[in-house]
DSSP file (Angstrom, degrees, kcal/mol; ACC not computed):
  #  RESIDUE AA STRUCTURE BP1 BP2  ACC     N-H-->O    O-->H-N    N-H-->O    O-->H-N    TCO  KAPPA ALPHA  PHI   PSI    X-CA   Y-CA   Z-CA
    1    1 A X              0   0    0      0, 0.0    11,-2.4     0, 0.0     2,-0.4   0.000 360.0 360.0 360.0 145.7  -23.0  -27.0   18.2
    2    2 A X  E     -A   11   0A   0      9,-0.2     2,-0.5    67,-0.0     9,-0.2  -0.870 360.0-162.1-103.7 133.4  -23.2  -23.9   16.0
    3    3 A X  E     -A   10   0A   0      7,-3.0     7,-2.7    -2,-0.4     2,-0.5  -0.951  13.7-146.4-117.8 116.3  -22.8  -20.4   17.3
    4    4 A X  E     +A    9   0A   0     -2,-0.5     2,-0.5     5,-0.2     5,-0.2  -0.636  20.7 174.4 -81.1 120.8  -24.1  -17.8   14.9
    5    5 A X  E >   -A    8   0A   0      3,-3.3     3,-1.9    -2,-0.5     2,-0.2  -0.880  65.9 -57.9-126.2 102.1  -22.1  -14.5   14.9
    6    6 A X  T 3  S-     0   0    0     -2,-0.5    82,-0.0     1,-0.3    81,-0.0  -0.518 121.1 -18.2  58.6-124.4  -23.4  -12.1   12.3
    7    7 A X  T 3  S+     0   0    0     -2,-0.2     2,-0.4    -3,-0.1    -1,-0.3   0.396 121.3  94.6 -90.2   4.5  -23.1  -14.0    9.0
    8    8 A X  E <   -A    5   0A   0     -3,-1.9    -3,-3.3    76,-0.1     2,-0.8  -0.804  59.5-154.7 -98.6 130.9  -20.6  -16.5   10.4
    9    9 A X  E     -A    4   0A   0     -2,-0.4     2,-0.2    -5,-0.2    -5,-0.2  -0.884  19.6-163.7-105.1 103.7  -21.5  -19.9   11.9
   10   10 A X  E     -A    3   0A   0     -7,-2.7    -7,-3.0    -2,-0.8     2,-0.4  -0.584  14.3-130.9 -83.5 144.1  -18.8  -20.9   14.3
   11   11 A X  E     -AB   2  70A   0     59,-3.6    59,-2.4    -2,-0.2     2,-0.3  -0.835  55.7 -16.4 -94.2 135.2  -18.4  -24.4   15.5
   12   12 A X  E     - B   0  69A   0    -11,-2.4    57,-0.2    -2,-0.4     2,-0.1  -0.911  37.0-122.3 141.7-166.4  -18.0  -24.8   19.3
   13   13 A X  E     -     0   0A   0     55,-0.5     2,-0.3    -2,-0.3    -1,-0.3   0.444  53.7-172.9 -82.2 144.4  -17.6  -24.0   22.0
   14   14 A X  E     - B   0  68A   0     54,-3.2    54,-1.7    -3,-0.2    49,-0.2  -0.803  25.6-175.0-103.3 143.3  -14.8  -26.4   22.5
   15   15 A X  S    S+     0   0    0     -2,-0.3     2,-0.4    52,-0.2    -1,-0.1   0.221  75.2  56.9-117.6  11.2  -13.0  -27.1   25.6
   16   16 A X    >   -     0   0    0     52,-0.1     3,-1.3     1,-0.1    -1,-0.2  -0.978  66.4-148.9-146.5 125.3  -10.4  -29.4   24.1
   17   17 A X  G >  S+     0   0    0     -2,-0.4     3,-2.1     1,-0.3    -1,-0.1   0.710  90.5  77.8 -69.1 -20.2   -8.0  -28.6   21.2
   18   18 A X  G 3  S+     0   0    0      1,-0.3    -1,-0.3    30,-0.0    30,-0.0   0.733  87.3  60.2 -65.0 -15.9   -8.0  -32.1   19.9
   19   19 A X  G <  S+     0   0    0     -3,-1.3     2,-0.5     2,-0.1    -1,-0.3   0.544  94.1  78.7 -85.8  -4.6  -11.4  -31.4   18.4
   20   20 A X  S <  S-     0   0    0     -3,-2.1     2,-0.2    -4,-0.1    -1,-0.0  -0.908  71.1-146.5-112.3 127.1   -9.9  -28.6   16.2
   21   21 A X        -     0   0    0     -2,-0.5     2,-2.0     1,-0.1    27,-0.5  -0.518  28.0-104.3 -87.0 158.1   -7.9  -29.4   13.1
   22   22 A X  S    S+     0   0    0     25,-0.2     2,-0.3    -2,-0.2    -1,-0.1  -0.553  74.2 126.5 -76.6  78.0   -5.0  -27.4   11.8
   23   23 A X        -     0   0    0     -2,-2.0    24,-2.1     1,-0.0    21,-0.1  -0.866  67.6 -83.0-130.7 163.6   -6.8  -25.6    9.0
   24   24 A X  S    S+     0   0    0     -2,-0.3    49,-2.1    22,-0.2     2,-0.3  -0.347  72.1 104.6 -64.2 145.0   -7.2  -21.9    8.0
   25   25 A X  E     -DC  44  72A   0     19,-3.1    19,-2.4    47,-0.3     2,-0.3  -0.985  62.9 -76.1 168.6-172.9   -9.9  -20.0    9.9
   26   26 A X  E     -DC  43  71A   0     45,-2.7    45,-2.7    -2,-0.3     2,-0.3  -0.822  39.0-169.7-110.7 148.9  -11.1  -17.5   12.5
   27   27 A X  E     -DC  42  70A   0     15,-2.8    15,-2.4    -2,-0.3     2,-0.4  -0.966  12.2-158.7-137.9 156.9  -11.2  -18.3   16.2
   28   28 A X  E     -DC  41  69A   0     41,-2.2    41,-1.9    -2,-0.3     2,-0.5  -0.967   6.7-156.1-135.8 120.0  -12.7  -16.7   19.3
   29   29 A X  E     +DC  40  68A   0     11,-2.9    10,-3.5    -2,-0.4    11,-1.7  -0.849  30.3 175.0 -86.4 129.0  -11.5  -17.4   22.7
   30   30 A X  E     -DC  38  67A   0     37,-2.7    37,-2.8    -2,-0.5     8,-0.2  -0.925  38.2-132.3-141.3 160.4  -14.3  -16.6   25.0
   31   31 A X  S    S+     0   0    0      6,-2.0     2,-0.4    -2,-0.3     5,-0.1   0.768  85.5  47.8 -87.1 -24.7  -15.3  -16.8   28.7
   32   32 A X        -     0   0    0      3,-0.3     5,-0.2     5,-0.2    35,-0.1  -0.932  67.1-139.6-124.7 141.6  -18.7  -18.2   28.6
   33   33 A X  S    S+     0   0    0     -2,-0.4     3,-0.1     3,-0.1    -1,-0.1   0.808 100.8  21.9 -69.9 -32.4  -20.1  -21.3   26.8
   34   34 A X  S    S+     0   0    0      1,-0.3     2,-0.9   -31,-0.0    -1,-0.1   0.890 120.6  48.0-104.9 -62.4  -23.4  -19.6   25.9
   35   35 A X  S    S-     0   0    0      2,-0.0     2,-0.4     1,-0.0    -3,-0.3  -0.752  88.3-133.4 -86.7 108.6  -23.2  -15.9   25.9
   36   36 A X        +     0   0    0     -2,-0.9     2,-0.5    -3,-0.1    -3,-0.1  -0.482  29.6 174.9 -68.6 113.7  -20.0  -15.1   23.9
   37   37 A X        -     0   0    0     -2,-0.4    -6,-2.0    -5,-0.2    -5,-0.2  -0.962  31.0-135.2-114.2 102.4  -17.7  -12.6   25.8
   38   38 A X  E     +D   30   0A   0     -2,-0.5    -8,-0.3    -8,-0.2     3,-0.1  -0.357  33.4 171.7 -65.2 135.7  -14.6  -12.5   23.5
   39   39 A X  E    S+     0   0A   0    -10,-3.5     2,-0.4     1,-0.5    -9,-0.2   0.710  78.8   5.7-101.3 -46.7  -11.2  -12.6   25.1
   40   40 A X  E     -D   29   0A   0    -11,-1.7   -11,-2.9     2,-0.0    -1,-0.5  -0.996  61.2-168.8-140.5 137.5   -9.3  -13.0   21.9
   41   41 A X  E     +D   28   0A   0     -2,-0.4     2,-0.3   -13,-0.2   -13,-0.2  -0.996  28.8 148.2-125.0 128.4  -10.5  -12.8   18.4
   42   42 A X  E     -D   27   0A   0    -15,-2.4   -15,-2.8    -2,-0.4     2,-0.3  -0.923  35.9-138.3-151.6 173.9   -8.0  -14.0   15.6
   43   43 A X  E     +D   26   0A   0     -2,-0.3     2,-0.3   -17,-0.3   -17,-0.2  -0.960  25.7 162.4-136.3 152.9   -7.4  -15.5   12.3
   44   44 A X  E     -D   25   0A   0    -19,-2.4   -19,-3.1    -2,-0.3     3,-0.2  -0.986  46.9-124.1-164.5 159.0   -4.7  -18.0   11.3
   45   45 A X  S    S+     0   0    0     -2,-0.3     2,-0.4   -21,-0.3    -1,-0.1   0.633 111.0  43.0 -81.4 -16.9   -3.7  -20.5    8.6
   46   46 A X  S  > S-     0   0    0      1,-0.2     4,-2.3   -21,-0.1     5,-0.3  -0.787  70.2-175.6-132.2  92.0   -3.3  -23.1   11.4
   47   47 A X  H  > S+     0   0    0    -24,-2.1     4,-2.7    -2,-0.4     5,-0.3   0.930  78.7  45.6 -57.1 -56.3   -6.1  -23.0   13.9
   48   48 A X  H  > S+     0   0    0    -27,-0.5     4,-2.3     1,-0.2    -1,-0.2   0.912 115.6  45.0 -59.2 -45.8   -5.0  -25.6   16.4
   49   49 A X  H  > S+     0   0    0      2,-0.2     4,-2.0     1,-0.2    -1,-0.2   0.934 115.8  46.6 -63.9 -45.6   -1.4  -24.4   16.7
   50   50 A X  H  X S+     0   0    0     -4,-2.3     4,-2.4     1,-0.2    -2,-0.2   0.913 111.7  50.5 -64.7 -41.4   -2.2  -20.8   16.9
   51   51 A X  H  X S+     0   0    0     -4,-2.7     4,-2.5    -5,-0.3    -1,-0.2   0.910 109.0  51.4 -61.4 -41.4   -4.9  -21.3   19.4
   52   52 A X  H  X S+     0   0    0     -4,-2.3     4,-2.0    -5,-0.3    -1,-0.2   0.889 110.1  49.9 -64.1 -36.2   -2.6  -23.3   21.6
   53   53 A X  H  X S+     0   0    0     -4,-2.0     4,-2.8     2,-0.2    -1,-0.2   0.895 111.2  49.0 -65.1 -40.1    0.0  -20.5   21.4
   54   54 A X  H  X S+     0   0    0     -4,-2.4     4,-2.2     2,-0.2    -2,-0.2   0.890 110.2  51.3 -68.0 -38.3   -2.6  -17.9   22.4
   55   55 A X  H  <>S+     0   0    0     -4,-2.5     5,-2.5     2,-0.2     4,-0.3   0.950 114.7  42.8 -60.7 -47.1   -3.8  -19.9   25.4
   56   56 A X  H ><5S+     0   0    0     -4,-2.0     3,-1.4     1,-0.2    -2,-0.2   0.932 113.2  51.5 -66.5 -46.1   -0.3  -20.3   26.6
   57   57 A X  H 3<5S+     0   0    0     -4,-2.8    -1,-0.2     1,-0.3    -2,-0.2   0.836 116.9  39.6 -60.8 -37.0    0.7  -16.7   26.0
   58   58 A X  T 3<5S-     0   0    0     -4,-2.2    -1,-0.3    -5,-0.2    -2,-0.2   0.321 109.2-121.7 -99.1  10.7   -2.4  -15.4   27.9
   59   59 A X  T < 5 +     0   0    0     -3,-1.4     2,-0.2    -4,-0.3    -3,-0.2   0.883  56.7 156.0  50.5  45.7   -2.2  -18.0   30.7
   60   60 A X      < -     0   0    0     -5,-2.5     2,-0.6    -6,-0.2    -1,-0.2  -0.591  40.7-139.4 -95.8 161.6   -5.7  -19.3   30.0
   61   61 A X    >>> -     0   0    0     -2,-0.2     3,-2.6     6,-0.0     4,-2.2  -0.889  20.3-137.6-123.9 101.8   -7.1  -22.7   30.8
   62   62 A X  B 345S+e   66   0B   0     -2,-0.6     5,-0.2     1,-0.3   -47,-0.1  -0.365  90.5  18.3 -63.6 129.7   -9.3  -24.0   28.1
   63   63 A X  T 345S+     0   0    0      3,-3.3    -1,-0.3   -49,-0.2     4,-0.1   0.165 126.7  55.4  95.0 -15.1  -12.3  -25.6   29.5
   64   64 A X  T <45S+     0   0    0     -3,-2.6    -2,-0.2     2,-0.3     3,-0.1   0.769 127.7   1.6-113.8 -58.5  -11.9  -23.9   32.9
   65   65 A X  T  <5S+     0   0    0     -4,-2.2     2,-0.3     1,-0.2    -3,-0.2   0.335 130.9  26.4-115.9   7.8  -11.7  -20.1   32.3
   66   66 A X  B   < -e   62   0B   0     -5,-1.0    -3,-3.3   -51,-0.0     2,-0.3  -0.989  55.5-161.9-162.0 159.8  -12.2  -20.0   28.5
   67   67 A X  E     - C   0  30A   0    -37,-2.8   -37,-2.7    -2,-0.3     2,-0.4  -0.867  17.8-133.9-132.4 165.5  -13.6  -21.8   25.5
   68   68 A X  E     -BC  14  29A   0    -54,-1.7   -54,-3.2    -2,-0.3   -55,-0.5  -0.981  12.8-171.1-127.2 143.3  -12.9  -21.6   21.8
   69   69 A X  E     -BC  12  28A   0    -41,-1.9   -41,-2.2    -2,-0.4     2,-0.3  -0.991  15.0-159.8-127.4 138.7  -15.2  -21.4   18.8
   70   70 A X  E     -BC  11  27A   0    -59,-2.4   -59,-3.6    -2,-0.4     2,-0.4  -0.904  17.4-162.3-126.0 150.3  -13.9  -21.7   15.2
   71   71 A X  E     - C   0  26A   0    -45,-2.7   -45,-2.7    -2,-0.3   -61,-0.1  -0.963  25.2-138.5-128.0 111.8  -15.0  -20.8   11.7
   72   72 A X  E     - C   0  25A   0     -2,-0.4   -47,-0.3   -47,-0.2     2,-0.1  -0.411  15.8-171.3 -71.6 143.8  -13.0  -22.6    9.0
   73   73 A X    >   +     0   0    0    -49,-2.1     3,-0.7     1,-0.1   -48,-0.1  -0.602  11.4 170.9-131.2  69.2  -12.0  -20.6    6.0
   74   74 A X  T 3  S+     0   0    0      1,-0.3    -1,-0.1    -2,-0.1   -50,-0.1   0.839  79.3  25.0 -58.4 -39.5  -10.7  -23.2    3.6
   75   75 A X  T 3  S+     0   0    0      2,-0.1    -1,-0.3   -51,-0.1     2,-0.2   0.474  96.0 111.7-106.2   0.9  -10.3  -21.1    0.4
   76   76 A X    <   -     0   0    0     -3,-0.7     2,-0.1     1,-0.1    -3,-0.1  -0.490  59.8-133.9 -78.5 139.7   -9.9  -17.5    2.1
   77   77 A X     >  -     0   0    0     -2,-0.2     4,-2.7     1,-0.1     3,-0.4  -0.417  31.2-100.6 -78.8 166.1   -6.6  -15.7    1.9
   78   78 A X  H  > S+     0   0    0      1,-0.3     4,-2.6     2,-0.2     5,-0.2   0.929 125.0  53.0 -54.7 -46.8   -5.1  -14.0    4.9
   79   79 A X  H  > S+     0   0    0      1,-0.2     4,-1.7     2,-0.2    -1,-0.3   0.856 108.0  49.7 -61.4 -32.0   -6.4  -10.7    3.8
   80   80 A X  H  > S+     0   0    0     -3,-0.4     4,-2.2     2,-0.2    -1,-0.2   0.912 111.1  49.9 -68.9 -43.7   -9.9  -12.1    3.4
   81   81 A X  H  X S+     0   0    0     -4,-2.7     4,-2.2     2,-0.2    -2,-0.2   0.887 108.2  54.5 -61.3 -37.8   -9.7  -13.5    7.0
   82   82 A X  H  X S+     0   0    0     -4,-2.6     4,-2.4    -5,-0.2    -1,-0.2   0.936 107.6  49.2 -62.7 -44.3   -8.5  -10.1    8.3
   83   83 A X  H  X S+     0   0    0     -4,-1.7     4,-1.8     1,-0.2    -1,-0.2   0.894 110.1  51.0 -62.0 -39.1  -11.5   -8.4    6.8
   84   84 A X  H  X S+     0   0    0     -4,-2.2     4,-2.0     2,-0.2    -1,-0.2   0.890 106.5  54.5 -64.8 -38.7  -13.8  -11.0    8.4
   85   85 A X  H  X S+     0   0    0     -4,-2.2     4,-2.6     2,-0.2     5,-0.2   0.934 106.6  52.3 -58.8 -47.8  -12.1  -10.4   11.8
   86   86 A X  H  X S+     0   0    0     -4,-2.4     4,-1.9     1,-0.3    -1,-0.2   0.917 108.1  51.9 -58.5 -40.9  -12.9   -6.6   11.4
   87   87 A X  H  X S+     0   0    0     -4,-1.8     4,-1.7     1,-0.2    -1,-0.3   0.887 108.9  49.0 -63.3 -38.4  -16.5   -7.5   10.8
   88   88 A X  H  X S+     0   0    0     -4,-2.0     4,-1.8     2,-0.2    -1,-0.2   0.894 107.4  54.9 -65.6 -42.0  -16.6   -9.6   13.9
   89   89 A X  H  <>S+     0   0    0     -4,-2.6     5,-3.0     1,-0.2    -1,-0.2   0.860 107.2  52.1 -54.9 -40.5  -15.1   -6.8   15.9
   90   90 A X  H ><5S+     0   0    0     -4,-1.9     3,-0.9     3,-0.2    -1,-0.2   0.860 104.9  54.6 -63.4 -39.7  -17.9   -4.6   14.7
   91   91 A X  H 3<5S+     0   0    0     -4,-1.7    -2,-0.2     1,-0.3    -1,-0.2   0.866 113.0  42.1 -64.1 -37.3  -20.5   -7.0   15.7
   92   92 A X  T 3<5S-     0   0    0     -4,-1.8    -1,-0.3    -5,-0.1    -2,-0.2   0.394 111.7-121.5 -85.9   0.9  -19.1   -7.0   19.2
   93   93 A X  T < 5 +     0   0    0     -3,-0.9     2,-0.3     1,-0.2    -3,-0.2   0.860  63.8 146.2  56.0  40.8  -18.6   -3.3   19.2
   94   94 A X      < -     0   0    0     -5,-3.0     2,-0.5    -6,-0.1    -1,-0.2  -0.769  56.5-114.8-105.9 150.7  -14.9   -3.7   19.9
   95   95 A X        -     0   0    0     -2,-0.3    -5,-0.0     1,-0.1    -9,-0.0  -0.741  21.1-156.2 -85.9 124.7  -12.0   -1.6   18.6
   96   96 A X              0   0    0     -2,-0.5    -1,-0.1     1,-0.2   -10,-0.0   0.503 360.0 360.0 -85.0   0.1   -9.8   -3.9   16.3
   97   97 A X              0   0    0      0, 0.0    -1,-0.2     0, 0.0    -2,-0.0   0.470 360.0 360.0 -86.5 360.0   -6.7   -1.9   16.9
């Protein structure tokens, strides 16, 4: 499934990390499968590994109290991904600090 957030087409929501490869990208951990209510918005060079760490650090249960949607950024640099994250924060009217 595709979730459109601004100009970004996220894949998800996923309830299983096995469906996500360790590639560069953006991710949103969210509470609801349909109406995206972000819990964590981030970027990383290794999606699967970083998402697993975030879930553990925040004591979340993927598929029970949160889901994840991802946007792969194969050629983007970290700085580019950080700018994309700022744009997503603005879409959700959240403070990125």
